[in-house]
Every structure is written in structure tokens, then in C-alpha cells.
N, CA, C and O atoms as a CHARMM CRD file, in Angstrom:
* protein
*
  352
    1    1 MET  N    -77.14100  14.53900 -51.87400 PROA 1      0.00000
    2    1 MET  CA   -75.90200  15.12900 -52.25800 PROA 1      0.00000
    3    1 MET  C    -75.94900  16.54500 -51.74600 PROA 1      0.00000
    4    1 MET  O    -76.89900  17.28700 -51.99300 PROA 1      0.00000
    5    2 VAL  N    -74.83700  16.92800 -50.98300 PROA 2      0.00000
    6    2 VAL  CA   -74.68600  18.11900 -50.31000 PROA 2      0.00000
    7    2 VAL  C    -73.85400  19.09600 -51.27800 PROA 2      0.00000
    8    2 VAL  O    -72.91900  18.66900 -51.95600 PROA 2      0.00000
    9    3 GLN  N    -74.22800  20.31900 -51.29000 PROA 3      0.00000
   10    3 GLN  CA   -73.53600  21.29800 -52.07000 PROA 3      0.00000
   11    3 GLN  C    -73.12000  22.41000 -51.16100 PROA 3      0.00000
   12    3 GLN  O    -73.92000  22.86700 -50.34400 PROA 3      0.00000
   13    4 VAL  N    -71.87000  22.87600 -51.27400 PROA 4      0.00000
   14    4 VAL  CA   -71.25300  23.86600 -50.45400 PROA 4      0.00000
   15    4 VAL  C    -70.46900  24.80300 -51.34200 PROA 4      0.00000
   16    4 VAL  O    -70.05900  24.36600 -52.41800 PROA 4      0.00000
   17    5 ASN  N    -70.21900  26.07900 -50.98200 PROA 5      0.00000
   18    5 ASN  CA   -69.35300  27.08000 -51.75400 PROA 5      0.00000
   19    5 ASN  C    -67.89600  26.80900 -51.25100 PROA 5      0.00000
   20    5 ASN  O    -67.60500  26.12100 -50.27200 PROA 5      0.00000
   21    6 ILE  N    -67.05700  27.44200 -52.05500 PROA 6      0.00000
   22    6 ILE  CA   -65.59000  27.27300 -51.87000 PROA 6      0.00000
   23    6 ILE  C    -65.24100  27.70000 -50.41500 PROA 6      0.00000
   24    6 ILE  O    -64.52400  26.94300 -49.76000 PROA 6      0.00000
   25    7 ASP  N    -65.67200  28.80100 -49.88500 PROA 7      0.00000
   26    7 ASP  CA   -65.29700  29.31800 -48.56400 PROA 7      0.00000
   27    7 ASP  C    -65.77000  28.29200 -47.46200 PROA 7      0.00000
   28    7 ASP  O    -65.02900  27.94000 -46.54400 PROA 7      0.00000
   29    8 GLU  N    -66.99500  27.86300 -47.61500 PROA 8      0.00000
   30    8 GLU  CA   -67.63700  26.79400 -46.71900 PROA 8      0.00000
   31    8 GLU  C    -66.64700  25.56300 -46.75600 PROA 8      0.00000
   32    8 GLU  O    -66.25200  25.06600 -45.70200 PROA 8      0.00000
   33    9 ALA  N    -66.25900  25.08500 -47.97700 PROA 9      0.00000
   34    9 ALA  CA   -65.38500  23.88300 -48.12500 PROA 9      0.00000
   35    9 ALA  C    -64.06800  24.06800 -47.40300 PROA 9      0.00000
   36    9 ALA  O    -63.63300  23.19700 -46.65000 PROA 9      0.00000
   37   10 LYS  N    -63.41600  25.24400 -47.64600 PROA 10     0.00000
   38   10 LYS  CA   -62.17900  25.53100 -46.99200 PROA 10     0.00000
   39   10 LYS  C    -62.28000  25.49700 -45.50800 PROA 10     0.00000
   40   10 LYS  O    -61.47900  24.86200 -44.82100 PROA 10     0.00000
   41   11 THR  N    -63.27500  26.18900 -45.01300 PROA 11     0.00000
   42   11 THR  CA   -63.49900  26.22300 -43.50300 PROA 11     0.00000
   43   11 THR  C    -63.69800  24.84600 -42.82300 PROA 11     0.00000
   44   11 THR  O    -63.14500  24.50600 -41.77800 PROA 11     0.00000
   45   12 ASN  N    -64.59400  24.06500 -43.58000 PROA 12     0.00000
   46   12 ASN  CA   -65.04200  22.83500 -43.04600 PROA 12     0.00000
   47   12 ASN  C    -64.43700  21.57600 -43.64900 PROA 12     0.00000
   48   12 ASN  O    -65.01400  20.49800 -43.50900 PROA 12     0.00000
   49   13 LEU  N    -63.32100  21.67800 -44.29800 PROA 13     0.00000
   50   13 LEU  CA   -62.82700  20.48000 -45.07900 PROA 13     0.00000
   51   13 LEU  C    -62.75000  19.25300 -44.18300 PROA 13     0.00000
   52   13 LEU  O    -63.26100  18.21900 -44.61300 PROA 13     0.00000
   53   14 PRO  N    -62.17300  19.24700 -42.99600 PROA 14     0.00000
   54   14 PRO  CA   -62.08100  18.06700 -42.15600 PROA 14     0.00000
   55   14 PRO  C    -63.53900  17.30800 -42.01100 PROA 14     0.00000
   56   14 PRO  O    -63.75000  16.10400 -42.15800 PROA 14     0.00000
   57   15 ARG  N    -64.40400  18.25700 -41.70900 PROA 15     0.00000
   58   15 ARG  CA   -65.82200  17.67300 -41.42900 PROA 15     0.00000
   59   15 ARG  C    -66.42100  17.16400 -42.76800 PROA 15     0.00000
   60   15 ARG  O    -67.08200  16.12500 -42.77800 PROA 15     0.00000
   61   16 LEU  N    -66.19600  17.89200 -43.91400 PROA 16     0.00000
   62   16 LEU  CA   -66.68300  17.45400 -45.15900 PROA 16     0.00000
   63   16 LEU  C    -66.06500  16.16500 -45.50300 PROA 16     0.00000
   64   16 LEU  O    -66.76500  15.33700 -46.08500 PROA 16     0.00000
   65   17 LEU  N    -64.71900  15.86300 -45.19100 PROA 17     0.00000
   66   17 LEU  CA   -64.03800  14.67500 -45.50300 PROA 17     0.00000
   67   17 LEU  C    -64.64900  13.46400 -44.67900 PROA 17     0.00000
   68   17 LEU  O    -64.78800  12.33700 -45.15400 PROA 17     0.00000
   69   18 GLN  N    -64.99900  13.83300 -43.38300 PROA 18     0.00000
   70   18 GLN  CA   -65.62200  12.70400 -42.61300 PROA 18     0.00000
   71   18 GLN  C    -66.92500  12.26100 -43.28400 PROA 18     0.00000
   72   18 GLN  O    -67.20500  11.06600 -43.38500 PROA 18     0.00000
   73   19 ARG  N    -67.73700  13.26100 -43.75200 PROA 19     0.00000
   74   19 ARG  CA   -69.00300  12.83800 -44.34900 PROA 19     0.00000
   75   19 ARG  C    -68.79700  12.03200 -45.69700 PROA 19     0.00000
   76   19 ARG  O    -69.57500  11.14500 -46.04900 PROA 19     0.00000
   77   20 VAL  N    -67.65600  12.42700 -46.43800 PROA 20     0.00000
   78   20 VAL  CA   -67.22800  11.65800 -47.69500 PROA 20     0.00000
   79   20 VAL  C    -66.94100  10.40200 -47.26000 PROA 20     0.00000
   80   20 VAL  O    -67.49300   9.45200 -47.81500 PROA 20     0.00000
   81   21 GLU  N    -66.04800  10.19800 -46.21700 PROA 21     0.00000
   82   21 GLU  CA   -65.61000   8.88000 -45.77500 PROA 21     0.00000
   83   21 GLU  C    -66.87000   7.88800 -45.47000 PROA 21     0.00000
   84   21 GLU  O    -66.81500   6.67800 -45.69100 PROA 21     0.00000
   85   22 SER  N    -67.91800   8.50000 -44.97700 PROA 22     0.00000
   86   22 SER  CA   -69.10000   7.67100 -44.60300 PROA 22     0.00000
   87   22 SER  C    -70.01800   7.48900 -45.86700 PROA 22     0.00000
   88   22 SER  O    -71.13400   6.98600 -45.73500 PROA 22     0.00000
   89   23 GLY  N    -69.58700   7.86500 -46.99400 PROA 23     0.00000
   90   23 GLY  CA   -70.35100   7.57600 -48.21200 PROA 23     0.00000
   91   23 GLY  C    -70.98200   8.63500 -48.97300 PROA 23     0.00000
   92   23 GLY  O    -71.44900   8.43500 -50.09400 PROA 23     0.00000
   93   24 GLU  N    -71.01000   9.83300 -48.34900 PROA 24     0.00000
   94   24 GLU  CA   -71.66900  11.03200 -48.98600 PROA 24     0.00000
   95   24 GLU  C    -70.86000  11.54500 -50.09700 PROA 24     0.00000
   96   24 GLU  O    -69.65000  11.32900 -50.16000 PROA 24     0.00000
   97   25 GLU  N    -71.59300  12.31000 -51.09000 PROA 25     0.00000
   98   25 GLU  CA   -70.87700  12.93300 -52.20100 PROA 25     0.00000
   99   25 GLU  C    -71.18400  14.44000 -51.82700 PROA 25     0.00000
  100   25 GLU  O    -72.30200  14.79900 -51.46000 PROA 25     0.00000
  101   26 ILE  N    -70.10500  15.28800 -51.95000 PROA 26     0.00000
  102   26 ILE  CA   -70.12100  16.63600 -51.66000 PROA 26     0.00000
  103   26 ILE  C    -69.71200  17.33300 -52.99400 PROA 26     0.00000
  104   26 ILE  O    -68.69100  17.03000 -53.61100 PROA 26     0.00000
  105   27 ILE  N    -70.59200  18.28500 -53.38300 PROA 27     0.00000
  106   27 ILE  CA   -70.31300  19.16000 -54.58700 PROA 27     0.00000
  107   27 ILE  C    -69.81900  20.47900 -54.06500 PROA 27     0.00000
  108   27 ILE  O    -70.43900  21.02300 -53.15200 PROA 27     0.00000
  109   28 ILE  N    -68.72200  21.04000 -54.59100 PROA 28     0.00000
  110   28 ILE  CA   -68.15800  22.30900 -54.36100 PROA 28     0.00000
  111   28 ILE  C    -68.49900  23.25100 -55.38200 PROA 28     0.00000
  112   28 ILE  O    -68.24900  22.99100 -56.55900 PROA 28     0.00000
  113   29 ASN  N    -69.10600  24.43400 -55.00500 PROA 29     0.00000
  114   29 ASN  CA   -69.59100  25.44100 -55.98000 PROA 29     0.00000
  115   29 ASN  C    -68.60800  26.61800 -55.91400 PROA 29     0.00000
  116   29 ASN  O    -68.06300  26.98000 -54.87100 PROA 29     0.00000
  117   30 LYS  N    -68.42500  27.19500 -57.14400 PROA 30     0.00000
  118   30 LYS  CA   -67.62400  28.57200 -57.12300 PROA 30     0.00000
  119   30 LYS  C    -68.71900  29.51200 -57.82600 PROA 30     0.00000
  120   30 LYS  O    -69.25000  29.20500 -58.89300 PROA 30     0.00000
  121   31 ASN  N    -68.97700  30.58700 -57.17700 PROA 31     0.00000
  122   31 ASN  CA   -69.93000  31.55800 -57.79800 PROA 31     0.00000
  123   31 ASN  C    -71.29400  30.85700 -58.19400 PROA 31     0.00000
  124   31 ASN  O    -71.89800  31.19800 -59.21100 PROA 31     0.00000
  125   32 GLY  N    -71.70500  29.96700 -57.43500 PROA 32     0.00000
  126   32 GLY  CA   -72.94800  29.28100 -57.66800 PROA 32     0.00000
  127   32 GLY  C    -72.97500  28.03700 -58.65300 PROA 32     0.00000
  128   32 GLY  O    -73.96500  27.32300 -58.81500 PROA 32     0.00000
  129   33 ALA  N    -71.80400  27.88000 -59.26100 PROA 33     0.00000
  130   33 ALA  CA   -71.69000  26.84900 -60.32100 PROA 33     0.00000
  131   33 ALA  C    -70.72300  25.64000 -59.72600 PROA 33     0.00000
  132   33 ALA  O    -69.69200  25.88800 -59.10000 PROA 33     0.00000
  133   34 PRO  N    -71.15700  24.39800 -59.98500 PROA 34     0.00000
  134   34 PRO  CA   -70.33500  23.33900 -59.42800 PROA 34     0.00000
  135   34 PRO  C    -68.99700  23.32300 -60.20500 PROA 34     0.00000
  136   34 PRO  O    -68.89800  23.47100 -61.42300 PROA 34     0.00000
  137   35 VAL  N    -67.92600  23.11200 -59.28700 PROA 35     0.00000
  138   35 VAL  CA   -66.53300  23.03000 -59.99100 PROA 35     0.00000
  139   35 VAL  C    -65.83100  21.78100 -59.62800 PROA 35     0.00000
  140   35 VAL  O    -64.89200  21.39300 -60.32400 PROA 35     0.00000
  141   36 ALA  N    -66.27700  21.03200 -58.43700 PROA 36     0.00000
  142   36 ALA  CA   -65.54600  19.91600 -58.02600 PROA 36     0.00000
  143   36 ALA  C    -66.52700  18.97900 -57.34300 PROA 36     0.00000
  144   36 ALA  O    -67.63800  19.36600 -56.98000 PROA 36     0.00000
  145   37 ARG  N    -66.10000  17.76500 -57.18000 PROA 37     0.00000
  146   37 ARG  CA   -66.99700  16.77600 -56.43400 PROA 37     0.00000
  147   37 ARG  C    -66.07500  15.89600 -55.56700 PROA 37     0.00000
  148   37 ARG  O    -65.09100  15.33400 -56.04700 PROA 37     0.00000
  149   38 LEU  N    -66.43700  15.79600 -54.25200 PROA 38     0.00000
  150   38 LEU  CA   -65.68300  15.03000 -53.35700 PROA 38     0.00000
  151   38 LEU  C    -66.42500  13.78500 -53.18900 PROA 38     0.00000
  152   38 LEU  O    -67.58300  13.84400 -52.77600 PROA 38     0.00000
  153   39 VAL  N    -65.85500  12.60200 -53.47900 PROA 39     0.00000
  154   39 VAL  CA   -66.43800  11.37400 -53.33900 PROA 39     0.00000
  155   39 VAL  C    -65.50600  10.40200 -52.70300 PROA 39     0.00000
  156   39 VAL  O    -64.28800  10.57400 -52.74800 PROA 39     0.00000
  157   40 PRO  N    -66.09000   9.32400 -52.07600 PROA 40     0.00000
  158   40 PRO  CA   -65.07800   8.37000 -51.52200 PROA 40     0.00000
  159   40 PRO  C    -64.22800   7.75400 -52.50600 PROA 40     0.00000
  160   40 PRO  O    -64.66700   7.55900 -53.64000 PROA 40     0.00000
  161   41 ILE  N    -63.04400   7.42500 -52.18500 PROA 41     0.00000
  162   41 ILE  CA   -61.99500   6.96400 -53.01400 PROA 41     0.00000
  163   41 ILE  C    -62.50200   5.72300 -53.96800 PROA 41     0.00000
  164   41 ILE  O    -62.18200   5.62900 -55.15300 PROA 41     0.00000
  165   42 GLU  N    -63.29500   4.83800 -53.31200 PROA 42     0.00000
  166   42 GLU  CA   -63.71000   3.60700 -54.00900 PROA 42     0.00000
  167   42 GLU  C    -64.75000   4.09500 -55.10300 PROA 42     0.00000
  168   42 GLU  O    -64.76100   3.55000 -56.20700 PROA 42     0.00000
  169   43 ARG  N    -65.58400   5.07700 -54.80600 PROA 43     0.00000
  170   43 ARG  CA   -66.53900   5.53300 -55.77500 PROA 43     0.00000
  171   43 ARG  C    -65.72200   6.21200 -56.95500 PROA 43     0.00000
  172   43 ARG  O    -66.09600   6.04200 -58.11500 PROA 43     0.00000
  173   44 ALA  N    -64.68900   6.92400 -56.67900 PROA 44     0.00000
  174   44 ALA  CA   -63.98100   7.61400 -57.67200 PROA 44     0.00000
  175   44 ALA  C    -63.32600   6.60000 -58.60300 PROA 44     0.00000
  176   44 ALA  O    -63.26000   6.86100 -59.80400 PROA 44     0.00000
  177   45 ARG  N    -62.84600   5.47600 -58.12600 PROA 45     0.00000
  178   45 ARG  CA   -62.22700   4.48600 -58.87700 PROA 45     0.00000
  179   45 ARG  C    -63.29900   3.86400 -59.84400 PROA 45     0.00000
  180   45 ARG  O    -62.91100   3.38500 -60.90900 PROA 45     0.00000
  181   46 GLU  N    -64.54100   3.85400 -59.53600 PROA 46     0.00000
  182   46 GLU  CA   -65.63300   3.22500 -60.40700 PROA 46     0.00000
  183   46 GLU  C    -65.70800   4.07500 -61.71700 PROA 46     0.00000
  184   46 GLU  O    -66.10200   3.59000 -62.77800 PROA 46     0.00000
  185   47 HSD  N    -65.30600   5.37200 -61.57800 PROA 47     0.00000
  186   47 HSD  CA   -65.40000   6.21300 -62.82500 PROA 47     0.00000
  187   47 HSD  C    -64.15000   6.07100 -63.68500 PROA 47     0.00000
  188   47 HSD  O    -64.18800   6.50600 -64.83600 PROA 47     0.00000
  189   48 GLU  N    -63.01300   5.47900 -63.20000 PROA 48     0.00000
  190   48 GLU  CA   -61.78600   5.34800 -63.93400 PROA 48     0.00000
  191   48 GLU  C    -62.10100   4.18900 -64.95300 PROA 48     0.00000
  192   48 GLU  O    -62.78400   3.19700 -64.69600 PROA 48     0.00000
  193   49 LYS  N    -61.47300   4.48700 -66.18400 PROA 49     0.00000
  194   49 LYS  CA   -61.47700   3.44700 -67.24400 PROA 49     0.00000
  195   49 LYS  C    -60.79200   2.21800 -66.83000 PROA 49     0.00000
  196   49 LYS  O    -59.64600   2.26500 -66.38300 PROA 49     0.00000
  197   50 SER  N    -61.40700   1.17800 -66.95200 PROA 50     0.00000
  198   50 SER  CA   -60.71800  -0.21800 -66.65000 PROA 50     0.00000
  199   50 SER  C    -59.73300  -0.64700 -67.65200 PROA 50     0.00000
  200   50 SER  O    -59.81300  -0.20700 -68.79900 PROA 50     0.00000
  201   51 GLU  N    -58.84800  -1.43700 -67.32300 PROA 51     0.00000
  202   51 GLU  CA   -57.83400  -1.86500 -68.24700 PROA 51     0.00000
  203   51 GLU  C    -58.55000  -2.66700 -69.43900 PROA 51     0.00000
  204   51 GLU  O    -59.51300  -3.39000 -69.18200 PROA 51     0.00000
  205   52 PRO  N    -58.12200  -2.54600 -70.59200 PROA 52     0.00000
  206   52 PRO  CA   -58.64900  -3.15300 -71.81700 PROA 52     0.00000
  207   52 PRO  C    -58.39500  -4.67900 -71.68000 PROA 52     0.00000
  208   52 PRO  O    -57.36000  -5.10900 -71.17100 PROA 52     0.00000
  209   53 GLU  N    -59.34200  -5.44600 -72.13400 PROA 53     0.00000
  210   53 GLU  CA   -59.12000  -6.89900 -72.16200 PROA 53     0.00000
  211   53 GLU  C    -58.41600  -7.35600 -73.33500 PROA 53     0.00000
  212   53 GLU  O    -58.62400  -6.82900 -74.42800 PROA 53     0.00000
  213   54 LEU  N    -57.56300  -8.34200 -73.17600 PROA 54     0.00000
  214   54 LEU  CA   -56.89300  -8.92800 -74.52700 PROA 54     0.00000
  215   54 LEU  C    -57.88700  -9.47100 -75.49200 PROA 54     0.00000
  216   54 LEU  O    -58.74500 -10.28500 -75.14900 PROA 54     0.00000
  217   55 GLY  N    -57.75600  -8.98600 -76.76600 PROA 55     0.00000
  218   55 GLY  CA   -58.70800  -9.38700 -77.70700 PROA 55     0.00000
  219   55 GLY  C    -60.01000  -8.68800 -77.76700 PROA 55     0.00000
  220   55 GLY  O    -60.83600  -9.06400 -78.59900 PROA 55     0.00000
  221   56 GLU  N    -60.28100  -7.68100 -76.94500 PROA 56     0.00000
  222   56 GLU  CA   -61.43700  -6.98300 -76.92100 PROA 56     0.00000
  223   56 GLU  C    -61.80700  -6.16200 -78.24400 PROA 56     0.00000
  224   56 GLU  O    -62.95400  -5.80200 -78.50900 PROA 56     0.00000
  225   57 ASP  N    -60.77800  -5.93600 -78.97300 PROA 57     0.00000
  226   57 ASP  CA   -61.00700  -5.25400 -80.36200 PROA 57     0.00000
  227   57 ASP  C    -60.95700  -6.11300 -81.54800 PROA 57     0.00000
  228   57 ASP  O    -60.93800  -5.63000 -82.68100 PROA 57     0.00000
  229   58 VAL  N    -60.93300  -7.47200 -81.30200 PROA 58     0.00000
  230   58 VAL  CA   -60.90300  -8.47000 -82.50000 PROA 58     0.00000
  231   58 VAL  C    -62.07400  -8.16100 -83.46300 PROA 58     0.00000
  232   58 VAL  O    -63.21400  -8.03000 -83.01700 PROA 58     0.00000
  233   59 GLY  N    -61.81900  -8.05200 -84.69300 PROA 59     0.00000
  234   59 GLY  CA   -62.82700  -7.83500 -85.73400 PROA 59     0.00000
  235   59 GLY  C    -63.09600  -6.23800 -85.91300 PROA 59     0.00000
  236   59 GLY  O    -63.85400  -5.85600 -86.80400 PROA 59     0.00000
  237   60 ASN  N    -62.47900  -5.35600 -85.07500 PROA 60     0.00000
  238   60 ASN  CA   -62.80800  -4.00500 -85.32700 PROA 60     0.00000
  239   60 ASN  C    -61.81400  -3.20700 -86.21300 PROA 60     0.00000
  240   60 ASN  O    -61.90400  -1.98900 -86.36900 PROA 60     0.00000
  241   61 ALA  N    -60.95100  -3.91200 -86.72600 PROA 61     0.00000
  242   61 ALA  CA   -59.86800  -3.32000 -87.56900 PROA 61     0.00000
  243   61 ALA  C    -59.33900  -4.29100 -88.58500 PROA 61     0.00000
  244   61 ALA  O    -59.41700  -5.50500 -88.39700 PROA 61     0.00000
  245   62 TRP  N    -58.76900  -3.73200 -89.72500 PROA 62     0.00000
  246   62 TRP  CA   -58.28900  -4.62200 -90.69200 PROA 62     0.00000
  247   62 TRP  C    -56.96300  -3.94800 -91.26900 PROA 62     0.00000
  248   62 TRP  O    -56.75300  -2.74200 -91.13500 PROA 62     0.00000
  249   63 ILE  N    -56.14400  -4.75300 -91.87500 PROA 63     0.00000
  250   63 ILE  CA   -54.95100  -4.26200 -92.49400 PROA 63     0.00000
  251   63 ILE  C    -55.02500  -4.66600 -93.93200 PROA 63     0.00000
  252   63 ILE  O    -55.26600  -5.83600 -94.23100 PROA 63     0.00000
  253   64 ALA  N    -54.81100  -3.67000 -94.89900 PROA 64     0.00000
  254   64 ALA  CA   -54.96600  -3.89000 -96.22400 PROA 64     0.00000
  255   64 ALA  C    -53.84300  -4.89200 -96.70000 PROA 64     0.00000
  256   64 ALA  O    -52.80400  -4.93400 -96.04200 PROA 64     0.00000
  257   65 ASP  N    -53.98500  -5.65200 -97.73900 PROA 65     0.00000
  258   65 ASP  CA   -53.05400  -6.62500 -98.20000 PROA 65     0.00000
  259   65 ASP  C    -51.76300  -5.92600 -98.66500 PROA 65     0.00000
  260   65 ASP  O    -50.70200  -6.54000 -98.56000 PROA 65     0.00000
  261   66 ASP  N    -51.78500  -4.70400 -99.16300 PROA 66     0.00000
  262   66 ASP  CA   -50.68900  -4.03600 -99.64800 PROA 66     0.00000
  263   66 ASP  C    -50.11700  -3.08200 -98.50400 PROA 66     0.00000
  264   66 ASP  O    -49.35600  -2.17400 -98.84000 PROA 66     0.00000
  265   67 PHE  N    -50.43100  -3.24300 -97.26900 PROA 67     0.00000
  266   67 PHE  CA   -50.01300  -2.33900 -96.15500 PROA 67     0.00000
  267   67 PHE  C    -48.50000  -2.04300 -96.25800 PROA 67     0.00000
  268   67 PHE  O    -48.09800  -0.88200 -96.18900 PROA 67     0.00000
  269   68 ASP  N    -47.71400  -3.01800 -96.41200 PROA 68     0.00000
  270   68 ASP  CA   -46.31600  -2.91200 -96.43300 PROA 68     0.00000
  271   68 ASP  C    -45.62600  -2.69500 -97.80300 PROA 68     0.00000
  272   68 ASP  O    -44.40200  -2.78400 -97.90200 PROA 68     0.00000
  273   69 ALA  N    -46.42900  -2.40700 -98.86300 PROA 69     0.00000
  274   69 ALA  CA   -45.92000  -2.11900-100.19200 PROA 69     0.00000
  275   69 ALA  C    -45.24600  -0.89100-100.27000 PROA 69     0.00000
  276   69 ALA  O    -45.60500   0.01800 -99.52200 PROA 69     0.00000
  277   70 PRO  N    -44.21900  -0.70700-101.15100 PROA 70     0.00000
  278   70 PRO  CA   -43.48700   0.50300-101.27900 PROA 70     0.00000
  279   70 PRO  C    -44.52300   1.64400-101.56200 PROA 70     0.00000
  280   70 PRO  O    -45.58400   1.35800-102.11700 PROA 70     0.00000
  281   71 LEU  N    -44.25900   2.84000-101.21800 PROA 71     0.00000
  282   71 LEU  CA   -45.07700   3.99200-101.52700 PROA 71     0.00000
  283   71 LEU  C    -44.69700   4.51000-102.93200 PROA 71     0.00000
  284   71 LEU  O    -43.56000   4.33900-103.37000 PROA 71     0.00000
  285   72 PRO  N    -45.60200   5.10500-103.59100 PROA 72     0.00000
  286   72 PRO  CA   -45.37200   5.77000-104.88000 PROA 72     0.00000
  287   72 PRO  C    -44.20600   6.79700-104.69600 PROA 72     0.00000
  288   72 PRO  O    -44.05400   7.34000-103.60200 PROA 72     0.00000
  289   73 ASN  N    -43.41300   7.05900-105.71200 PROA 73     0.00000
  290   73 ASN  CA   -42.18700   7.88100-105.53100 PROA 73     0.00000
  291   73 ASN  C    -42.63100   9.34200-105.14100 PROA 73     0.00000
  292   73 ASN  O    -41.96300   9.94600-104.30300 PROA 73     0.00000
  293   74 GLU  N    -43.69600   9.91000-105.69800 PROA 74     0.00000
  294   74 GLU  CA   -44.10900  11.29800-105.45700 PROA 74     0.00000
  295   74 GLU  C    -44.60700  11.35300-103.90600 PROA 74     0.00000
  296   74 GLU  O    -44.42000  12.39700-103.28100 PROA 74     0.00000
  297   75 LEU  N    -45.17200  10.36200-103.34500 PROA 75     0.00000
  298   75 LEU  CA   -45.55400  10.42400-101.96000 PROA 75     0.00000
  299   75 LEU  C    -44.25100  10.24300-101.03100 PROA 75     0.00000
  300   75 LEU  O    -44.13900  10.88800 -99.98800 PROA 75     0.00000
  301   76 THR  N    -43.35500   9.40500-101.42900 PROA 76     0.00000
  302   76 THR  CA   -42.07200   9.33300-100.72200 PROA 76     0.00000
  303   76 THR  C    -41.43000  10.61200-100.69800 PROA 76     0.00000
  304   76 THR  O    -41.00900  11.02500 -99.61700 PROA 76     0.00000
  305   77 ALA  N    -41.29600  11.30100-101.74200 PROA 77     0.00000
  306   77 ALA  CA   -40.70000  12.56200-102.00000 PROA 77     0.00000
  307   77 ALA  C    -41.35500  13.64200-101.09100 PROA 77     0.00000
  308   77 ALA  O    -40.67200  14.49000-100.51700 PROA 77     0.00000
  309   78 ALA  N    -42.70600  13.57500-100.98500 PROA 78     0.00000
  310   78 ALA  CA   -43.41400  14.52200-100.14900 PROA 78     0.00000
  311   78 ALA  C    -43.02100  14.32600 -98.76600 PROA 78     0.00000
  312   78 ALA  O    -42.75500  15.30000 -98.06100 PROA 78     0.00000
  313   79 PHE  N    -42.96100  13.06900 -98.30100 PROA 79     0.00000
  314   79 PHE  CA   -42.60300  12.89500 -96.91500 PROA 79     0.00000
  315   79 PHE  C    -41.17900  13.24300 -96.67200 PROA 79     0.00000
  316   79 PHE  O    -40.81700  13.66800 -95.57500 PROA 79     0.00000
  317   80 GLU  N    -40.37200  13.07500 -97.65500 PROA 80     0.00000
  318   80 GLU  CA   -38.93300  13.47700 -97.39900 PROA 80     0.00000
  319   80 GLU  C    -38.69600  14.94400 -97.64400 PROA 80     0.00000
  320   80 GLU  O    -37.55000  15.39200 -97.60600 PROA 80     0.00000
  321   81 GLY  N    -39.68700  15.66900 -97.88100 PROA 81     0.00000
  322   81 GLY  CA   -39.58200  17.15900 -98.03400 PROA 81     0.00000
  323   81 GLY  C    -39.13000  17.53600 -99.42900 PROA 81     0.00000
  324   81 GLY  O    -38.79100  18.70000 -99.64600 PROA 81     0.00000
  325   82 ALA  N    -39.10500  16.67600-100.33400 PROA 82     0.00000
  326   82 ALA  CA   -38.64400  17.03600-101.66100 PROA 82     0.00000
  327   82 ALA  C    -39.99600  17.43300-102.43800 PROA 82     0.00000
  328   82 ALA  O    -41.08900  16.93500-102.16900 PROA 82     0.00000
  329   83 SER  N    -39.77900  18.38200-103.42000 PROA 83     0.00000
  330   83 SER  CA   -40.98700  18.64100-104.34000 PROA 83     0.00000
  331   83 SER  C    -40.48300  18.97400-105.74500 PROA 83     0.00000
  332   83 SER  O    -39.29600  19.22700-105.95000 PROA 83     0.00000
  333   84 ASP  N    -41.36400  18.96700-106.66000 PROA 84     0.00000
  334   84 ASP  CA   -40.91400  19.24200-108.05600 PROA 84     0.00000
  335   84 ASP  C    -40.55300  20.69400-108.28700 PROA 84     0.00000
  336   84 ASP  O    -39.72900  21.01800-109.14200 PROA 84     0.00000
  337   85 GLU  N    -41.25000  21.65700-107.42900 PROA 85     0.00000
  338   85 GLU  CA   -40.89400  23.04000-107.60000 PROA 85     0.00000
  339   85 GLU  C    -39.50900  23.44000-107.07100 PROA 85     0.00000
  340   85 GLU  O    -38.83400  24.29000-107.65200 PROA 85     0.00000
  341   86 HSD  N    -39.09800  22.81500-105.96400 PROA 86     0.00000
  342   86 HSD  CA   -37.92000  23.13400-105.30700 PROA 86     0.00000
  343   86 HSD  C    -36.91400  21.98400-105.13400 PROA 86     0.00000
  344   86 HSD  O    -36.71100  21.47500-104.03200 PROA 86     0.00000
  345   87 PRO  N    -36.31100  21.60500-106.21900 PROA 87     0.00000
  346   87 PRO  CA   -35.33400  20.39900-105.98600 PROA 87     0.00000
  347   87 PRO  C    -34.14900  20.74200-105.05100 PROA 87     0.00000
  348   87 PRO  O    -33.65800  21.87100-105.01400 PROA 87     0.00000
  349   88 HSD  N    -33.70900  19.68700-104.28500 PROA 88     0.00000
  350   88 HSD  CA   -32.55300  19.92800-103.38100 PROA 88     0.00000
  351   88 HSD  C    -31.37800  19.87500-104.02500 PROA 88     0.00000
  352   88 HSD  O    -30.32700  20.05400-103.40900 PROA 88     0.00000
């Protein structure tokens, strides 16, 4: 893995991209600290999250039996902005 500073990367970008196209990974440093990584596009895609599979979360969640039951009046009032202290 090659490391270059920002000025070197700006000056030599076409040459660095040729190296990346041939499979190399280039790290770009700013003030001695890595800030970016140039990688071939296919390798970059490997790091992307893949699409979830249908049914992949089966068994990881549940819904309570009373999920759609009416809320208690005081909770409904709180959601609607009503309170006992300041009636509308």
C-alpha cells in the first residue's frame, strides 16, 4: 500500500489513478495523517452494504398482542399536546 501527501496526490493524480486501476491501494495523507483511500472501483463496491435478503430478520422482532389497542387517555392527551395544567 502506497502513501502520499496531498500535494503529491494533486501533482501526480493521473499516475496514481493508473496504479489504482492496476489494483493498488493508495492512501492520501494530510499533515501526516491518512484522510482518504483510493481503491479500484470493484474493491470499493466490496465495502458497500449489500441489499438485505427477504426474510433475513425473521424471528428477530415481535409485535405485542395489544399493539393496535387504544392508548390510555392521558397518553393520547400528551401526544395531542394537552395537559392537566394547561387545558385548551
